[in-house]
Each structure stands twice: as structure tokens, then as C-alpha cells.
ZAKENU-944909 format. One line per 2 residues: number of its first residue (from 0); for each residue x, y negated, z negated of N, C-alpha, C. Coordinates in steps of 0.001 Angstrom, whole numbers. Layout:
NUM) X Y Z X Y Z X Y Z; ...
END
This chain:
0) -11000 23757 930 -11923 22732 -203 -12128 21589 489; -13272 20876 387 -13972 19809 845 -13797 18595 -281
2) -13080 17614 120 -13016 16576 -1351 -13650 15153 -579; -14500 14999 -1466 -15181 13590 -1173 -14315 12687 -1777
4) -13504 11472 -1416 -12920 10601 -1882 -13367 9105 -1787; -13047 8210 -2784 -13759 7330 -3007 -12649 5867 -3192
6) -12407 5076 -2707 -11609 3719 -2702 -11953 2562 -3187; -11751 2154 -4434 -12418 625 -4422 -11517 -112 -5411
8) -10201 -63 -5260 -9078 -511 -6088 -8981 -2079 -5997; -9420 -3005 -4764 -9190 -3944 -4609 -10355 -4516 -3543
10) -9942 -4938 -2189 -11056 -5595 -1492 -11630 -4396 -341; -11350 -3340 -507 -11624 -2337 578 -12568 -1366 -362
12) -13920 -1118 609 -14878 -196 -224 -14692 1252 992; -14075 2273 439 -14023 3084 1368 -14197 4590 872
14) -14904 5369 1572 -15337 6602 1300 -15035 8096 2337; -14539 8960 2184 -14014 9635 3011 -14574 11017 2644
16) -14686 12196 3618 -14572 13348 3246 -13544 14256 4070; -12824 14929 3460 -12039 15889 4191 -11828 17402 3922
18) -11518 18196 4913 -11147 19127 4482 -9529 19749 4497; -9330 20049 3216 -8084 20514 2749 -7653 21982 2443
20) -6560 22062 3040 -6146 23124 3130 -4519 23617 2425; -3919 24489 2140 -2563 24506 1872 -1947 24011 185
22) -917 23643 254 -519 23304 -682 635 22235 -835; 1602 21871 -1659 2635 20718 -1716 3647 21208 -649
24) 3471 22512 -571 4710 23338 401 4253 23145 1859; 3167 22680 1980 2550 22567 3454 1271 22576 3352
26) 763 21330 3703 -1006 21081 3868 -1335 20543 4745; -2657 20876 5199 -3367 20266 6329 -4600 19863 5819
28) -4995 18390 6522 -6090 17367 5964 -6814 17157 7480; -8037 17747 7372 -9081 16882 8240 -9992 16375 8043
30) -10201 14832 8633 -11102 14051 8369 -12330 14323 8738; -13539 14812 7885 -14737 15237 8553 -15526 14030 8798
32) -15322 12852 7817 -16043 11555 7894 -15239 10569 7230; -15164 9337 7421 -14445 8369 6906 -15472 6996 7216
34) -15736 6421 6217 -16246 4755 6422 -15444 3987 5551; -15354 2779 6144 -14383 1471 5376 -14984 281 5744
36) -15145 -403 4469 -15768 -1549 4581 -14846 -2544 4132; -14098 -3469 4849 -13166 -4586 4374 -13785 -5838 3909
38) -13487 -6313 2779 -13533 -7805 2587 -13249 -9072 2772; -12305 -8673 3650 -11037 -9458 3722 -11544 -11098 4120
40) -12502 -10903 5127 -13163 -12058 5453 -13630 -12887 4685; -14451 -12149 3273 -15177 -12710 2545 -14061 -13538 1474
42) -13208 -12989 1285 -12223 -13697 348 -11089 -14481 924; -11429 -14773 2262 -10470 -15483 3120 -10576 -17257 2444
44) -11688 -17622 2084 -11831 -18818 1789 -11400 -18895 454; -11304 -17982 -554 -10336 -18246 -1522 -9186 -18267 -1589
46) -8411 -17840 -632 -7094 -17616 116 -6346 -16322 -694; -7309 -15160 -1369 -6995 -14127 -2010 -8231 -13356 -2555
48) -8133 -12435 -3161 -9114 -11754 -3515 -9701 -12290 -4750; -10826 -12603 -4652 -11976 -12724 -5940 -12687 -11797 -6555
50) -12167 -11342 -7929 -12535 -10154 -8581 -13949 -9997 -8629; -14725 -11110 -9082 -16131 -10722 -9326 -16697 -10611 -7914
52) -16306 -11465 -6901 -17036 -11232 -5677 -16510 -9694 -5312; -15447 -9091 -5695 -14983 -8049 -5008 -16200 -6639 -5817
54) -16116 -6993 -6671 -16851 -6202 -7608 -18350 -5704 -6603; -18921 -7321 -6450 -20306 -7269 -6257 -20556 -6489 -4818
56) -19458 -6966 -3864 -19417 -6035 -2580 -19129 -4758 -2658; -18401 -4080 -3268 -18270 -2841 -3773 -19710 -2373 -4446
58) -20303 -2734 -4986 -21559 -2156 -5618 -22730 -2141 -4544; -22591 -3154 -3540 -23603 -3101 -2772 -23152 -2089 -1405
60) -21666 -1896 -1062 -21441 -1131 -13 -20955 499 -230; -20954 461 -1414 -20844 2213 -1849 -21720 2926 -974
62) -23129 2891 -1426 -23994 3491 -968 -24050 3680 576; -23654 2631 1046 -23896 2499 2457 -22616 3303 3398
64) -21390 3364 2702 -20371 3719 3099 -20436 5345 2891; -21079 5698 1736 -21110 7282 1475 -21970 7970 2246
66) -23260 7200 2701 -24170 7761 3670 -23714 7621 5106; -22760 6811 5409 -21957 6965 6752 -20890 8237 6782
68) -20410 8229 5728 -19582 9340 5926 -19963 10715 5758; -20652 10784 4917 -21639 11979 4931 -22054 12345 6376
70) -22642 11217 7009 -23298 11312 8168 -22333 11696 9257; -21208 11487 9381 -20204 11556 10142 -19795 13454 9929
72) -19629 13393 8704 -19488 14718 8306 -20310 15827 8715; -21891 15746 8741 -22538 16544 8959 -23310 17168 7692
74) -23267 16225 6585 -23673 16473 5446 -23593 17446 4984; -21996 17668 4689 -21587 19071 4009 -21464 18869 2361
76) -21264 20155 2126 -21579 20415 747 -19759 19989 103; -19750 19481 -1049 -18212 19291 -1409 -17832 19984 -2813
78) -16571 19963 -2706 -15995 20814 -3909 -15343 19900 -4736; -15113 18769 -4860 -14073 17861 -5344 -14292 16548 -4955
80) -14708 15521 -5973 -14638 14216 -5893 -13519 13609 -6490; -12779 12604 -5497 -11782 12172 -5787 -11994 10192 -5859
82) -11352 9978 -7050 -11535 8617 -7036 -10324 7549 -7721; -10356 6640 -7073 -8977 5723 -7694 -9602 5453 -9056
84) -8564 5598 -9913 -8931 5033 -11169 -7733 3898 -11838; -6917 3502 -10893 -5670 2810 -10981 -4692 2783 -10227
86) -3916 1909 -10321 -4141 222 -10541 -4828 -224 -9841; -5118 -1224 -10369 -6217 -2335 -9315 -6952 -3216 -9831
88) -7793 -4101 -9320 -8812 -5067 -10228 -9750 -3804 -11244; -9658 -4100 -12473 -10567 -3310 -13128 -11891 -3172 -13044
90) -12615 -4651 -12489 -14067 -4651 -12085 -14333 -3653 -10908; -13511 -4051 -10018 -13337 -3214 -8774 -13127 -1419 -8983
92) -12096 -1267 -9824 -12127 -52 -10047 -13476 738 -10697; -13931 -252 -11748 -15073 731 -12419 -16207 956 -11477
94) -16505 269 -10503 -17410 211 -9614 -17333 1685 -8846; -16236 2006 -8525 -15847 3481 -7798 -15948 4560 -8797
96) -15436 4167 -10049 -15427 5232 -10923 -16801 5663 -11287; -17837 4721 -11599 -19170 4863 -12071 -19820 5853 -11016
98) -19741 5175 -9855 -20296 5729 -8479 -19832 7266 -8499; -18541 7241 -8582 -18074 8779 -8543 -18527 9689 -9714
100) -19082 9449 -10605 -19330 9734 -11680 -20916 10101 -11654; -21745 9473 -11101 -23044 9562 -11061 -23190 10735 -9637
102) -22307 10404 -8556 -22614 11590 -7608 -22100 12925 -8092; -21007 12787 -9367 -20500 14053 -9553 -21872 14970 -10502
104) -22693 14264 -11120 -23855 14525 -11641 -24837 15151 -10985; -25011 14390 -9928 -25912 14617 -8940 -25908 15962 -8519
106) -24503 15834 -7719 -24187 17277 -7075 -23417 18365 -7580; -23582 18200 -9094 -22756 19181 -9589 -21546 19550 -9405
108) -20758 18362 -9433 -19007 18580 -8494 -18052 17900 -9262; -16851 18301 -9820 -15944 17768 -10477 -15710 16558 -10001
110) -15258 15520 -10775 -14621 14177 -10449 -13261 14423 -10903; -12319 13920 -10063 -11082 13679 -10219 -10411 12442 -10215
112) -10261 11781 -11191 -9283 10199 -11300 -8019 10448 -10579; -7583 9581 -9508 -6597 9723 -8645 -5954 8253 -8745
114) -4255 8237 -9014 -3347 7004 -8842 -3642 6745 -7545; -3396 5407 -7263 -3779 4764 -6181 -2543 4748 -5721
116) -1271 4289 -6570 212 4632 -5837 370 6000 -5687; 58 6880 -6056 271 8120 -5450 -258 8532 -4426
118) -1191 7686 -3931 -2045 8132 -2719 -1242 7449 -1724; -735 6035 -1965 240 5370 -1062 1525 6234 -503
120) 2170 7018 -1487 3409 7888 -1514 2935 8914 -514; 1903 9504 -535 1475 10748 187 1266 10111 1149
122) 270 9056 1663 183 8738 3134 1636 8098 3949; 2558 7845 3220 3886 7955 3633 4834 9142 4277
124) 4136 10298 3507 4570 11664 3786 3852 12401 4830; 2481 12263 5163 1719 12778 6133 2565 12533 7421
126) 2003 13345 8460 1993 13039 9699 801 13310 10568; 427 12359 11196 -889 12596 11946 -571 13381 13395
128) -1658 14384 13383 -1751 15079 14429 -2679 14795 15591; -3770 13949 15179 -4824 13355 16333 -5502 12668 15367
130) -6707 12116 16051 -7400 10964 15274 -7877 11478 14309; -8230 12643 13879 -8968 13429 12876 -7914 13963 11752
132) -6770 14492 11851 -6050 15420 11185 -4653 14979 11027; -4113 15278 9500 -2949 15304 8997 -2347 16437 8771
134) -761 16225 8414 14 17537 8189 845 16967 7208; 1101 17749 6269 2051 17656 5356 2960 18795 5324
136) 4081 18501 5673 5241 19485 6009 6317 19516 4540; 6862 20418 4305 7905 20294 3087 8417 19453 3213
138) 8708 18148 2559 9884 17055 2587 10989 17332 1847; 12059 16886 2064 13354 16874 1492 13554 16173 440
140) 13646 16858 -744 13765 16043 -2294 15239 15684 -2551; 15509 15074 -3163 14885 13721 -3869 14225 13107 -2752
142) 13074 12419 -2812 12147 11345 -2315 12230 9892 -2746; 12837 8831 -2454 12245 7600 -2890 11194 6977 -1791
144) 10487 6640 -2665 9135 5783 -2440 9386 4324 -2532; 9064 3859 -1693 9225 2344 -1345 7615 1402 -1125
146) 6993 1055 -2063 5628 737 -2309 5616 -825 -2231; 5310 -915 -1387 5236 -2458 -942 3610 -3088 -483
148) 3252 -3892 -1345 1547 -4362 -1037 1622 -5816 -1760; 209 -5835 -1727 -100 -7377 -2297 -62 -7300 -4071
150) -358 -6142 -4549 -69 -5984 -5782 1124 -5194 -6394; 1806 -4604 -5460 2945 -3918 -5841 3921 -4169 -5128
152) 5567 -4000 -5691 6426 -4027 -5374 7270 -2938 -6152; 7386 -1692 -5550 8505 -879 -6494 9030 527 -5746
154) 10164 616 -6810 10781 1707 -5790 10813 2777 -6931; 10160 4298 -6573 10131 4919 -7364 10790 6763 -6556
156) 11151 7481 -7455 12007 8455 -7367 11172 9483 -7843; 10896 10443 -6583 10352 11981 -7004 11325 13134 -6406
158) 11645 13659 -7741 12890 14702 -7710 12050 15990 -7260; 10773 15968 -7734 9954 17078 -7462 8589 16674 -7423
160) 7623 17435 -6911 6245 17011 -6816 5812 16763 -7851; 5058 15345 -8178 4572 14744 -9198 5462 14207 -10482
162) 6625 14316 -10160 7373 13995 -11413 7818 12855 -11075; 7798 11355 -11480 8291 10093 -10946 9348 9428 -11833
164) 10151 8629 -11268 10826 7821 -12458 11004 6753 -11728; 11066 5456 -12326 11025 4176 -11803 12350 3782 -11787
166) 12841 3159 -10557 14033 2875 -10016 13931 1496 -10052; 13125 873 -9644 13164 -799 -9399 11372 -1242 -9114
168) 11700 -2398 -9815 10103 -2997 -9480 10564 -4831 -9818; 9202 -5038 -8825 9129 -6651 -8951 9002 -6982 -10676
170) 9920 -8110 -10797 9659 -8734 -12323 8636 -10197 -12086; 7932 -10154 -11206 6997 -11117 -11057 6159 -10942 -9966
172) 6156 -11711 -9061 4975 -11484 -7706 5505 -10153 -7031; 4306 -9539 -6360 4767 -8540 -5224 5085 -9289 -4093
174) 5667 -8451 -3089 5927 -8938 -1937 4790 -9548 -1153; 3607 -8853 -1139 2735 -8705 -252 2149 -10455 -884
176) 2250 -10373 -2079 1372 -11609 -2998 1978 -12726 -2424; 3822 -12343 -2319 4006 -13744 -1953 3919 -14056 -294
178) 3721 -13113 440 3497 -13402 1853 2251 -14303 1837; 1373 -13797 1127 -252 -14396 1247 -70 -16017 704
180) 800 -16138 -694 901 -17468 -1202 1573 -18289 158; 2715 -17955 633 3236 -18768 1306 2337 -19071 2642
182) 1532 -18232 3018 695 -18290 4269 -142 -19225 3859; -796 -19310 2412 -1733 -20538 2181 -881 -21918 2111
184) 257 -21841 1925 880 -22973 2051 1003 -23769 3322; 913 -22716 4443 1106 -23023 5882 -284 -23215 6282
186) -1273 -23280 5669 -2512 -23222 5835 -3316 -21835 6758; -2674 -20929 6511 -2999 -19825 7528 -3852 -18991 6581
188) -4715 -18242 7444 -5885 -17365 6737 -5430 -16332 5952; -6159 -15850 4911 -5941 -14496 4195 -6542 -13353 5176
190) -5737 -12367 4806 -4225 -11875 4346 -3373 -12674 5123; -2315 -12962 4510 -1186 -13844 5405 104 -13217 5877
192) 397 -11780 5437 1374 -11348 6004 1543 -11078 7496; 397 -10640 8290 408 -10546 9638 267 -11934 10305
194) 213 -13003 9517 -198 -14533 10185 1428 -14687 9971; 2060 -14379 9115 3603 -15107 8900 4390 -14443 9992
196) 4263 -13088 10035 5167 -12202 10633 4926 -12507 12553; 3833 -13138 12814 3094 -13627 14013 3969 -15146 14269
198) 4000 -15839 13470 4440 -17314 13452 6139 -16910 13550; 6736 -15546 12886 8242 -15971 12685 8661 -15092 14027
200) 7677 -14191 14721 8187 -13509 16146 8156 -14757 17073; 7158 -15744 16962 6788 -16832 18019 8642 -17596 18252
202) 8664 -17809 16602 9921 -18593 16702 11270 -17742 17287; 11457 -16623 16773 12249 -15543 17403 12228 -15363 19298
204) 10866 -15646 19467 11026 -15228 21006 11289 -16265 21807; 11165 -17563 21226 11744 -18837 21756 13146 -19179 21261
206) 14040 -18608 20685 15058 -18539 19942 15435 -20140 19367; 14256 -19901 18523 14131 -21115 17512 15603 -21618 17163
208) 16003 -22792 16768 17295 -23142 16128 16932 -23894 14956; 17216 -23876 13572 16970 -24600 12446 17631 -24645 11155
210) 17546 -25199 10560 18493 -25224 9358 17891 -24857 8241; 16723 -24037 8047 16290 -23672 6789 16678 -22378 6662
212) 17028 -22296 5167 17377 -20921 4640 17184 -20969 3294; 16465 -19902 3133 15658 -19609 1648 16575 -18682 791
214) 16323 -18766 -957 17388 -17812 -1637 16944 -16328 -1477; 17853 -15777 -1615 17432 -14354 -1690 17437 -13785 -3240
216) 16191 -14023 -4071 16684 -13520 -5273 16903 -12337 -5739; 17671 -12248 -6558 18179 -11055 -7268 19100 -10183 -6411
218) 19453 -10606 -5200 20024 -10024 -4096 21373 -9146 -4682; 22204 -9986 -5440 23374 -9368 -6021 23084 -8952 -7608
220) 22119 -9102 -7981 21788 -8216 -9373 22379 -6697 -9163; 22606 -6194 -10288 23010 -4835 -10318 22138 -3628 -10350
222) 20733 -4526 -10599 19454 -3698 -10812 19038 -3258 -9394; 17915 -2200 -9577 17195 -2260 -8146 15793 -2974 -8094
224) 15741 -4331 -9315 14689 -5016 -9291 14570 -5999 -8386; 13282 -6642 -8082 12937 -7668 -7378 12336 -8774 -7758
226) 12408 -9827 -7275 11820 -10970 -7748 11485 -11885 -6569; 10367 -12334 -6496 10010 -13281 -5346 9264 -14655 -5460
228) 9283 -14702 -7155 8535 -15855 -7430 9390 -17358 -6955; 10854 -17079 -7079 11681 -18270 -6973 11623 -18364 -5338
230) 11736 -17090 -4450 11613 -17546 -3235 10408 -18447 -2750; 9157 -17896 -3550 7735 -18617 -3183 7931 -19978 -3402
232) 8818 -20395 -4500 8798 -21803 -5032 9816 -22319 -4221; 10579 -22008 -3701 11471 -22749 -2790 10835 -22935 -1337
234) 9928 -22400 -889 9439 -22525 278 8219 -23494 -124; 7507 -23792 -1334 6705 -24791 -1621 7825 -26196 -1534
236) 8748 -26074 -2550 9354 -27222 -2436 9846 -27553 -973; 10154 -26912 -153 10639 -27178 1285 9613 -28127 2129
238) 8149 -27380 2028 7341 -27890 2744 6888 -29284 1870; 6993 -29723 589 6783 -30687 375 7850 -31701 791
240) 8944 -31388 973 10155 -32581 2025 9712 -32905 3051; 9306 -31670 3495 9192 -31910 5108 7898 -32706 5373
242) 6890 -32712 4263 5608 -33319 4366 4621 -32747 5660; 4630 -33745 6717 3416 -33280 7713 4426 -32458 8583
244) 3791 -30945 8724 4268 -30161 9267 3771 -29975 10616; 4679 -30040 11834 4303 -29612 12880 3904 -27887 13360
246) 3747 -27490 14082 3641 -25982 14577 4990 -25485 14384; 5508 -25783 15328 7239 -25645 15178 7617 -25428 13670
248) 7570 -26447 12897 7956 -26613 11550 7223 -25227 10760; 6242 -25015 11107 5410 -23623 10330 6134 -22202 10777
250) 6505 -22549 12105 7276 -21154 12573 8638 -20924 12342; 9150 -22172 12006 10557 -22203 11135 10838 -21532 10011
252) 9630 -21905 9169 9282 -21533 7514 9059 -20275 7430; 8446 -19724 8324 7632 -18436 8493 8916 -17411 8551
254) 9819 -17836 9652 10893 -17127 9911 11970 -17036 8686; 12044 -18172 8144 13186 -18092 7347 12528 -17348 5924
256) 11621 -17537 5571 10977 -16773 4398 10853 -15420 4885; 10359 -15026 5996 10300 -13644 6188 11731 -12938 6214
258) 12589 -13618 6698 13981 -13074 6727 14678 -12767 5458; 14340 -13888 4487 14523 -13785 3009 14292 -12675 2443
260) 12670 -12378 2526 12064 -11236 2000 12415 -9679 2532; 12833 -10053 3690 13240 -8729 4526 14644 -8157 3807
262) 15678 -9086 3958 17029 -8802 3260 17133 -8662 1854; 16081 -8945 1027 16184 -8320 -162 15514 -7369 -346
264) 14372 -6884 288 13964 -5583 441 14737 -4475 1038; 15433 -4373 1931 16580 -3955 2457 17692 -3618 1624
266) 17997 -4561 1012 19306 -4604 23 18761 -3675 -1187; 17681 -3912 -1774 17454 -3295 -2796 17349 -1818 -2549
268) 16523 -1442 -1241 16324 -130 -872 17698 653 -917; 18396 -289 -132 19913 289 115 20846 945 -1315
270) 20476 152 -2294 21087 87 -3534 20735 1871 -4185; 18991 1578 -4052 18567 2798 -4395 18674 3893 -4072
272) 19023 4120 -2442 19456 4939 -2060 20752 5812 -2606; 21554 4692 -2531 23064 4968 -3310 22831 5789 -4122
274) 22152 5233 -5233 22012 5446 -6936 21492 6833 -6741; 20726 7161 -6169 19563 8366 -6416 19855 9421 -5410
276) 20651 9242 -4179 21019 10326 -3397 19740 10911 -2806; 18563 10102 -2338 17431 10412 -1977 17623 11122 -580
278) 17110 12199 -226 17148 12515 1466 15900 12435 2096; 14762 11719 1352 13788 11038 2010 13176 9687 1704
280) 12992 8459 2645 12484 7485 2327 10946 7341 2494; 10288 7351 1451 8702 7298 2022 8192 5973 1560
282) 8088 5284 2647 7336 3838 2453 5927 3562 2724; 5132 2891 1752 3638 3029 1831 3161 1629 1420
284) 2022 1304 1574 1292 102 1160 1341 -729 2145; 420 -1903 2203 72 -2559 3303 1238 -3152 3755
286) 2399 -3607 3102 3359 -4444 3894 4223 -3429 4657; 3978 -2161 4283 4653 -1242 5264 4408 -1603 6809
288) 3103 -2073 7141 2784 -2305 8651 3717 -3429 9337; 4745 -4105 8527 5180 -5268 9171 6735 -4363 10015
290) 6367 -5027 11109 7274 -4693 12357 8613 -5063 11813; 8463 -6366 11123 10014 -6747 10967 10744 -6106 9834
292) 10030 -5792 8864 10696 -4995 7680 11023 -3574 8201; 9900 -2917 8832 10385 -1602 9307 11517 -1619 10194
294) 11614 -2525 10986 12833 -2537 11937 14007 -2726 10975; 13921 -3923 9878 15146 -3411 8922 15624 -2272 8037
296) 14561 -1427 7577 14720 -189 7174 15138 639 8188; 14730 695 9627 15359 1568 10326 16636 1261 10695
298) 17325 155 10653 18666 -384 11105 19535 266 9746; 18786 -154 8481 19673 401 7416 20282 1868 7186
300) 18463 2731 7556 19011 4224 7558 19828 4959 8913; 19699 4161 9934 20589 4165 11128 21954 4144 10968
302) 22326 3119 10235 23605 2737 9984 24537 3347 9080; 23491 3252 7625 24329 3630 6632 23985 5444 6212
304) 22613 5650 6236 22173 6770 5794 21618 7340 6888; 22307 8226 7824 21919 8742 8876 21180 10069 8658
306) 21432 10730 7181 21028 12213 6967 19552 11692 6225; 19318 10808 5890 17884 10722 5283 16759 10462 6404
308) 15839 10858 5778 14393 11111 6852 13857 9844 6173; 13236 9132 6950 12139 7691 6961 11057 7985 7516
310) 9850 7758 6651 8862 7972 6979 7818 6799 6703; 6804 6534 7666 5701 5536 7154 4473 6293 7308
312) 3233 5605 6758 2090 6187 7170 1581 5987 8598; 853 6470 9040 290 6568 10481 -1064 6637 10442
314) -1897 6267 11360 -3214 6300 11548 -3972 5211 10676; -3201 3957 10524 -3970 3047 9270 -3705 3261 8006
316) -3202 4461 7568 -3048 4799 6094 -2311 3752 5526; -1684 2714 6194 -651 1949 5224 -1778 1098 4230
318) -3049 667 4790 -3632 -4 4221 -4361 467 3204; -5115 -64 2361 -6047 685 1221 -7093 1461 1905
320) -7076 3187 1203 -8241 3651 2079 -8407 5055 1408; -9567 5383 1677 -10072 6962 643 -9398 8280 1238
322) -9037 8060 2630 -8357 9217 2881 -7190 9330 2049; -5922 8847 1724 -4811 9102 838 -5139 9193 -443
324) -6314 8618 -833 -6753 9120 -2102 -7373 10380 -2274; -8177 11362 -1003 -8324 12592 -1180 -7356 13165 -1146
326) -6469 13070 -212 -5215 13841 133 -4257 14050 -1303; -4113 12991 -1828 -3183 13013 -3335 -4119 13697 -4323
328) -5185 13548 -4500 -6085 14354 -5714 -6449 15607 -4935; -6327 16493 -3842 -5786 17699 -3372 -4889 18345 -3675
330) -3956 17348 -3506 -2498 18124 -3712 -2215 18286 -5445; -2768 16957 -5959 -2317 17325 -7470 -3454 18445 -8074
332) -4601 18585 -7440 -5506 19734 -7813 -5034 21161 -7969; -4549 21237 -6430 -3974 22331 -6170 -2637 23065 -6877
334) -2104 22016 -7721 -683 22205 -8253 -1087 22758 -9349; -2535 22430 -9902 -2873 22684 -11262 -2477 21667 -12186
336) -2966 20305 -11802 -2805 19298 -12646 -4117 18783 -13168; -4296 18451 -14186 -5842 17892 -14446 -6101 16379 -13861
338) -7333 16301 -14337 -7885 14716 -13302 -7030 13871 -14318; -7138 12645 -13816 -6396 11516 -14269 -7481 10938 -15131
340) -7668 9962 -16096 -8654 9538 -17094 -9774 8876 -15984; -10766 9144 -16131 -12006 8627 -15696 -12330 7254 -16013
342) -11495 6376 -16167 -11734 4796 -16498 -10516 4326 -16087; -11062 2890 -15933 -10259 2043 -15122 -9050 1333 -15777
344) -7807 1516 -15041 -6642 1186 -15531 -5837 411 -14514; -6343 -972 -14645 -5820 -1909 -13785 -4153 -2049 -13966
346) -3723 -1849 -14934 -2111 -2039 -14975 -1386 -612 -14824; -1826 690 -14641 -1585 1770 -14737 -402 1732 -13984
348) 594 2318 -14197 1947 2867 -13666 2072 4044 -13521; 2769 4280 -12216 2926 5762 -11814 4195 6452 -12533
350) 5040 5631 -12628 6429 6086 -13038 6463 5049 -14499; 7012 5817 -15723 6927 4723 -16847 8176 3922 -16666
END
């Protein structure tokens, strides 16, 4: 089956065409065409994503990305159109949905509404064969998904395919949002995560010694929930106390903040693994690209859960992309599930 996939949940305009075969027991995905336009540079002046600008850019770039993906693929016929319908920025989501519906009418092809977070889970489960193909092997259940991005921080349990239970979630800011806001406090450009990690790595490389320690919110709470607003506020107060920050000060703050965020993520993941007995830990979302956070999770699994398989997105699938949307839609469609609603649901939840 050929799937044309569209992603416009935030600030990436992405269209891809996949050749899909198999089922949830084992599937292969070959990328025939893939075009992505990132608006990150445009939103940098706002220190985050500006919804109206995102919508305008999606409207402008969707036809261009579609044409490019089709050109790469050799203008094939398609059997299904997959589109992200939530969660995300509703104005941005609507542009993708309306474009998908228009394409569906023009091509005479059904449109399949797809959950963005399910795409992130699938992206953490597939392995990359080469530059243009991915394989899904039968994973060991239960699967614990750690979904960490600018809009989400949640732990989701999947006991079998497409059946989700919420284990823990952020009660306020997402971890990626906290990284972006702290980066803004340090006068670092958007997106903030990579910049924070770079400064923290520089501090570690030179053996920096400082007395900055930030709180670990909810670290000892009995739940698997997260909170990052207090950590963010603690950083703000420390910056105000220090006033004029030197480059070294910024490195120290970045290092201390990253250490706190990592410790909370790892501790809550450990608690969730203990509670659920998960055999696979699938990490997805933009923050999963952090080498520092990956190292913390790898240490956790190696030390305390050697029987658990830890998997991350490969081939750039940690970022928002249409490839993961096509994969998720195909797997759900192949399993006989209906399309999600073809309407934007910005606050949609994968697990109740």
C-alpha cells in the first residue's frame, strides 16, 4: 500500500510518500519521497512558535512540499492519505486536514486522521535499514512510551497494539517547553534544547565547578507525573540574583538545569518501569535527541532493567515529520481500525 502522509501539527510542514507492507507483527516502510520545511528560523524572533505565522507558512508551503515529495517518488498513485489531526496547534492542524481532504477528493483516495503522539511512539519502535527504509519487528509487550517534546511530556503504556493507558504526564510545562524558556532567559535562540545541551557539555568538558543546584520537582512524589514550571521559575530567580551573566555563568546554569530535568525524567521513567513491568521502553519526541537524556536512560536500563529493550527514533524521526504519521496510519489501517476524526483536536489525548 502506498500512503501519502501530511504533518502540520506545529512548525514543520512535511509531506511524504511511503510504500508500506506487513502488519503490526512485522512491517516494512520504504520512503519513496519526503519533503519537509522547518519554520524554526522564522519563529526564532518570538522565542517560540507563533500560531498565526505557523498557519500562514503551512498554507504557503504545503503545495510545494506535496509537489516535491511526488516528484521524488515519481508521481505514483496512492491508496491512502494520512494526516495529523491532533494534538498540536489547531490553526496549524486545520491547514493539513483541509489540504488532505482536498487531495482526497481530487485523487479519489480515503483520508485517515492520525494521532501525532502515536506517530512518535511508532517512530521509537522502528529500526532504520538504510537512508530510505525502516522495519518494524514484533516488539516485546508491554511497551512503555516516554514521549518528550516541546508540547508533551508523558508516560504511556501499551499492553497491545493501539490500546493505551496513561501512566504519567506533566502537570504544567512540557520538558521541551522548559528547555526553550530557559534558553530564552539565557538569550539563546529557539529551539533551546540543543543550545542548552551545548553549553552544558562545554561546562562538563572543562570540569566546571559551581554551586548552582536547581530543585527536582515531584522527584519523590508517589505518582509518575512531572512538573517543570517550578524548575523553570527557580532558574529565573537565580538569573535575577546573578544579574549580569558571563559566558561561564550561562554554562553553569545550563548544566545545572539540564541535570535537574534529566534526573526527574529518569526517576519517573524508573518508577513507571517498576510499576508496569514493561519489556520495551520506546522514547519519542524532539527531546529524545538529547545525548544527555539518552545517556541517563541508557544508564538506567543497563543498571536496573537489563531485560528491557530501549529504543529511540532513528533517521531524524525524533523531530516532527510525516514519515512517522504515514507509518502510524498504515499500522492502524492494516489492523482494521477506522480513521480518527477529520477535525483539528489540539488537546487530543492518546491515552485517557
